C-alpha positions as CSV (number, residue, x, y, z in Angstrom):
1,M,12.4,88.4,-28.5
2,T,12.4,88.5,-32.3
3,R,9.9,87.6,-34.5
4,S,12.0,84.9,-36.0
5,S,12.7,83.8,-32.6
6,R,8.9,83.4,-31.8
7,R,8.6,81.4,-34.5
8,S,11.3,79.3,-33.4
9,F,9.6,78.5,-30.2
10,L,6.9,76.9,-32.3
11,K,9.1,75.1,-34.6
12,A,11.5,73.9,-31.6
13,T,8.5,71.6,-30.7
14,G,8.5,70.2,-34.0
15,A,12.6,70.0,-34.0
16,V,12.1,68.0,-30.9
17,A,9.9,66.0,-31.9
18,A,12.0,64.9,-34.7
19,T,14.8,64.3,-32.5
20,V,13.0,62.1,-30.1
21,A,12.0,59.7,-33.1
22,M,15.9,59.5,-33.9
23,A,18.6,57.5,-32.0
24,H,19.7,60.5,-29.7
25,P,16.6,61.5,-27.7
26,L,18.7,64.0,-25.3
27,A,20.6,65.9,-28.4
28,A,20.9,69.7,-27.9
29,R,17.5,71.7,-27.3
30,P,16.7,74.0,-30.6
31,P,17.0,77.5,-30.5
32,G,14.4,79.8,-29.5
33,V,12.3,79.1,-26.7
34,P,11.7,75.5,-25.7
35,L,8.4,73.9,-25.2
36,G,7.8,73.8,-21.2
37,L,5.3,72.1,-18.8
38,Q,4.0,73.1,-15.7
39,L,4.0,70.0,-13.6
40,Y,0.9,70.5,-12.0
41,S,-0.6,68.8,-15.5
42,V,0.6,65.7,-14.1
43,R,0.2,65.9,-10.8
44,D,-1.9,62.7,-10.5
45,L,0.7,60.5,-12.3
46,L,4.4,62.1,-10.5
47,P,3.4,60.4,-6.9
48,K,2.8,57.0,-8.7
49,D,5.7,56.8,-11.3
50,F,8.0,60.2,-10.7
51,D,10.8,59.4,-13.1
52,G,8.9,57.3,-15.7
53,T,6.5,60.5,-15.9
54,L,9.3,63.0,-16.7
55,H,10.7,60.5,-19.2
56,K,7.4,59.9,-21.0
57,L,7.2,63.8,-20.9
58,R,10.7,64.1,-22.5
59,E,9.7,61.5,-25.4
60,I,6.6,63.5,-26.0
61,G,8.7,66.5,-26.7
62,Y,8.8,68.9,-23.6
63,T,12.7,69.9,-22.6
64,E,12.0,72.7,-20.0
65,V,9.5,72.1,-16.9
66,E,8.0,74.3,-13.7
67,A,7.6,72.5,-10.5
68,A,4.5,72.7,-8.4
69,G,6.0,71.0,-5.4
70,Y,9.0,68.7,-5.2
71,Y,7.3,65.7,-3.8
72,N,9.6,65.0,-0.6
73,R,12.3,65.3,-3.0
74,T,15.6,66.8,-1.9
75,A,17.2,69.2,-4.2
76,K,19.8,66.8,-5.4
77,E,17.3,64.1,-6.0
78,F,14.9,66.1,-7.9
79,R,17.9,67.6,-10.3
80,H,19.0,64.1,-10.9
81,A,15.7,63.1,-12.0
82,M,15.5,65.9,-14.1
83,D,19.2,65.2,-15.3
84,Q,18.1,61.8,-16.1
85,A,15.2,62.7,-17.9
86,G,16.8,64.8,-20.0
87,L,14.5,67.7,-18.8
88,R,15.2,71.4,-17.0
89,C,13.3,72.8,-14.0
90,V,13.5,76.4,-15.3
91,S,11.1,77.3,-12.8
92,T,8.8,76.6,-9.4
93,H,5.9,77.9,-7.7
94,H,5.1,78.7,-4.4
95,P,2.3,80.3,-2.4
96,L,3.1,83.5,-0.9
97,G,2.4,82.4,3.1
98,Q,5.1,79.4,2.2
99,L,7.5,82.3,0.5
100,R,7.6,84.6,3.3
101,P,8.8,82.1,6.2
102,H,10.9,79.7,3.6
103,L,12.6,82.0,1.4
104,D,16.3,81.4,2.0
105,E,15.3,77.5,2.1
106,Y,13.5,78.1,-1.6
107,I,16.4,80.0,-2.8
108,E,18.8,77.5,-1.9
109,Y,17.1,74.8,-3.6
110,G,16.5,76.8,-6.5
111,H,20.2,77.6,-6.8
112,Q,20.8,73.5,-6.7
113,L,18.3,72.9,-9.2
114,G,19.6,75.8,-11.6
115,L,16.0,77.7,-11.4
116,D,16.0,80.7,-13.6
117,F,12.4,82.0,-11.8
118,I,10.7,81.4,-8.4
119,I,7.1,82.2,-9.0
120,C,4.7,83.2,-6.4
121,S,1.2,81.2,-7.0
122,S,-1.3,82.6,-4.9
123,S,-1.4,85.9,-2.6
124,V,-2.7,86.0,0.9
125,R,-4.7,88.8,2.9
126,R,-2.7,91.4,5.5
127,D,-4.2,90.7,8.2
128,P,-4.1,86.4,8.3
129,A,-7.1,86.6,10.6
130,A,-9.4,87.9,7.8
131,K,-11.7,86.0,5.8
132,G,-13.0,86.6,2.5
133,A,-11.5,87.7,-1.1
134,L,-8.8,89.9,-1.2
135,N,-9.5,93.7,-0.9
136,L,-7.4,96.6,-2.7
137,D,-5.7,97.3,0.7
138,D,-4.6,93.7,0.7
139,W,-3.3,93.7,-3.1
140,H,-1.6,96.8,-2.0
141,Y,0.1,95.1,1.1
142,V,0.9,92.3,-1.4
143,A,2.6,94.4,-3.9
144,D,4.6,95.6,-1.3
145,E,6.1,92.0,-0.2
146,F,6.8,91.1,-3.9
147,N,9.0,94.0,-3.8
148,R,10.6,92.8,-1.0
149,I,10.7,89.3,-1.8
150,G,11.9,89.8,-5.5
151,E,14.7,92.2,-4.2
152,K,16.0,89.3,-2.1
153,V,15.6,86.7,-4.9
154,K,17.6,88.7,-7.4
155,A,20.5,89.3,-5.1
156,A,20.8,85.6,-5.1
157,G,21.1,85.5,-9.1
158,I,17.4,84.2,-9.8
159,G,13.9,85.8,-10.9
160,F,10.9,86.6,-9.3
161,G,7.1,86.6,-10.6
162,Y,3.5,86.2,-9.9
163,H,1.3,83.8,-11.3
164,N,-2.4,84.8,-11.7
165,H,-5.8,83.3,-11.4
166,I,-9.1,84.7,-11.2
167,P,-9.1,86.8,-8.2
168,E,-6.6,89.4,-9.3
169,F,-8.8,90.8,-12.0
170,G,-11.4,91.9,-9.5
171,T,-12.2,95.6,-9.1
172,E,-12.5,97.7,-6.1
173,A,-13.7,101.3,-6.9
174,G,-13.1,101.1,-10.6
175,V,-9.8,99.7,-9.9
176,V,-8.5,96.4,-10.9
177,F,-6.5,94.8,-8.8
178,Y,-3.9,93.1,-11.3
179,D,-3.4,96.6,-12.8
180,E,-2.5,97.9,-9.2
181,L,0.2,95.1,-9.0
182,L,1.7,95.9,-12.5
183,R,1.6,99.6,-11.3
184,L,3.1,98.9,-8.0
185,T,5.8,96.4,-8.2
186,D,9.2,97.3,-9.5
187,P,9.6,96.0,-13.1
188,K,13.5,95.3,-12.2
189,L,12.0,93.0,-9.1
190,V,8.8,91.5,-10.3
191,S,7.9,89.5,-13.4
192,F,4.6,88.1,-14.4
193,E,3.8,84.7,-15.3
194,M,0.4,85.3,-17.1
195,D,-1.9,82.2,-17.1
196,C,-3.8,83.3,-20.2
197,G,-6.3,80.7,-19.7
198,W,-7.4,82.4,-16.2
199,V,-7.4,85.7,-17.8
200,V,-10.1,84.4,-20.2
201,A,-12.1,82.8,-17.3
202,A,-11.9,86.3,-15.4
203,G,-13.3,88.0,-18.4
204,R,-10.3,89.7,-19.5
205,N,-8.2,89.7,-22.7
206,P,-4.4,88.4,-22.4
207,L,-3.7,90.5,-25.4
208,D,-4.6,93.7,-24.2
209,Y,-1.9,93.3,-20.9
210,I,1.0,91.4,-22.8
211,S,0.8,94.0,-26.0
212,K,0.8,97.1,-24.1
213,T,3.7,95.8,-21.6
214,P,5.4,92.8,-23.3
215,E,8.5,93.3,-21.0
216,R,6.6,92.7,-17.9
217,F,5.7,88.9,-19.0
218,P,8.9,86.7,-19.7
219,L,6.7,83.7,-18.5
220,L,3.2,82.7,-20.3
221,H,0.9,79.4,-19.2
222,I,-0.2,78.1,-22.5
223,K,-3.8,76.8,-21.3
224,D,-7.0,76.9,-23.5
225,M,-10.3,77.0,-21.8
226,E,-13.8,75.4,-23.0
227,K,-17.5,76.0,-21.6
228,G,-18.7,72.7,-19.6
229,A,-22.2,71.8,-18.9
230,N,-22.2,74.4,-16.0
231,G,-21.5,76.9,-18.3
232,Q,-18.2,77.7,-16.6
233,L,-15.0,77.7,-18.4
234,H,-12.9,74.6,-18.0
235,S,-9.1,73.7,-19.0
236,A,-9.4,71.7,-22.1
237,I,-7.0,70.4,-25.1
238,L,-5.1,73.4,-26.6
239,G,-7.0,74.2,-30.0
240,R,-10.1,72.6,-29.1
241,G,-11.3,75.6,-26.7
242,T,-11.9,79.5,-26.9
243,M,-8.6,80.7,-27.2
244,D,-6.6,81.9,-30.2
245,Y,-2.8,81.8,-29.1
246,R,-1.1,83.3,-32.5
247,P,-2.0,87.2,-31.4
248,I,-0.6,85.8,-27.9
249,L,2.1,84.8,-28.8
250,R,3.0,87.2,-31.6
251,A,2.5,89.9,-29.2
252,A,5.0,88.4,-26.1
253,S,8.7,89.7,-27.6
254,S,9.9,89.2,-24.2
255,L,8.7,85.5,-23.7
256,K,11.5,83.4,-22.1
257,H,9.6,80.6,-21.1
258,G,6.0,79.4,-22.3
259,F,4.7,76.5,-20.1
260,I,1.7,74.4,-21.3
261,E,-0.6,74.0,-18.2
262,Q,-3.5,71.5,-18.7
263,E,-5.8,71.1,-15.2
264,E,-8.6,68.9,-16.6
265,F,-8.6,65.8,-18.5
266,D,-11.4,63.7,-20.4
267,I,-8.9,61.4,-21.8
268,D,-5.2,59.9,-21.2
269,P,-3.3,63.0,-19.8
270,L,-0.1,61.9,-21.4
271,E,-2.0,61.8,-24.9
272,A,-3.6,64.9,-24.0
273,L,0.1,66.6,-23.2
274,R,1.1,65.0,-26.6
275,L,-2.1,66.9,-28.4
276,D,-1.2,70.1,-26.8
277,A,2.5,69.9,-27.7
278,E,1.4,69.2,-31.2
279,Y,-1.2,72.3,-31.6
280,L,2.2,74.3,-30.8
281,R,4.0,72.9,-33.3
282,K,1.5,73.4,-35.6
283,I,0.6,76.9,-34.8
284,E,1.7,79.9,-37.3
285,V,2.6,82.9,-35.7
């Protein structure tokens, strides 16, 4: 993506906000990378009012979403709800433990939704009976599984990727697990959706990875982190935490989808998500 396109991603949010204020809230999306939201952010609202929550997100300015569960809806029902709200579901999350036995089902569901990506959201140990954190051998096994799954998903016409949390940045014998995933997975089969907030929480810098191999990161989770009273980092409204997204977005030259995600709230969630969107409208890259 060109520098002007990255600016379009941020300016697009302003264009969408202006559109929503007009009489035609479902007008065509602006150019560049649209404003996206990971629906885990509204996990408490969707079960209570699925359709209404989606419409409110569109009113705020979001045009793309990433699913974190389908809320017991068929693909046809889920797609209909998105269409009615003026949203497009372009990506979805599934743990590796679910992907392996249900991959064909998720691919078929994804086709009906029109997904661009199926994302693995967590990993498993090589030995299902083993306890504790994954070790280096486990991550080597995971990389092999990603290549296998990625090949099948690609053959179905959808992209496959992996979303990190904190454990991926652990080390063994001086080797960073995340570095091994990048090294051992085939770039033609496996993309990475960097959750920038969790990278920082793990004590790493997202920019170190994105600037080195931007083509591996077509998706981002845009999340701010602030230190709580317990000394640990927690999800916060964008711009109120520790993170500066200007250099990150500037380096993300292959960005296709950027999803805001806020996991914790001290104000009304929809108001917080409105402020998150406003942050991206104002930021200059």
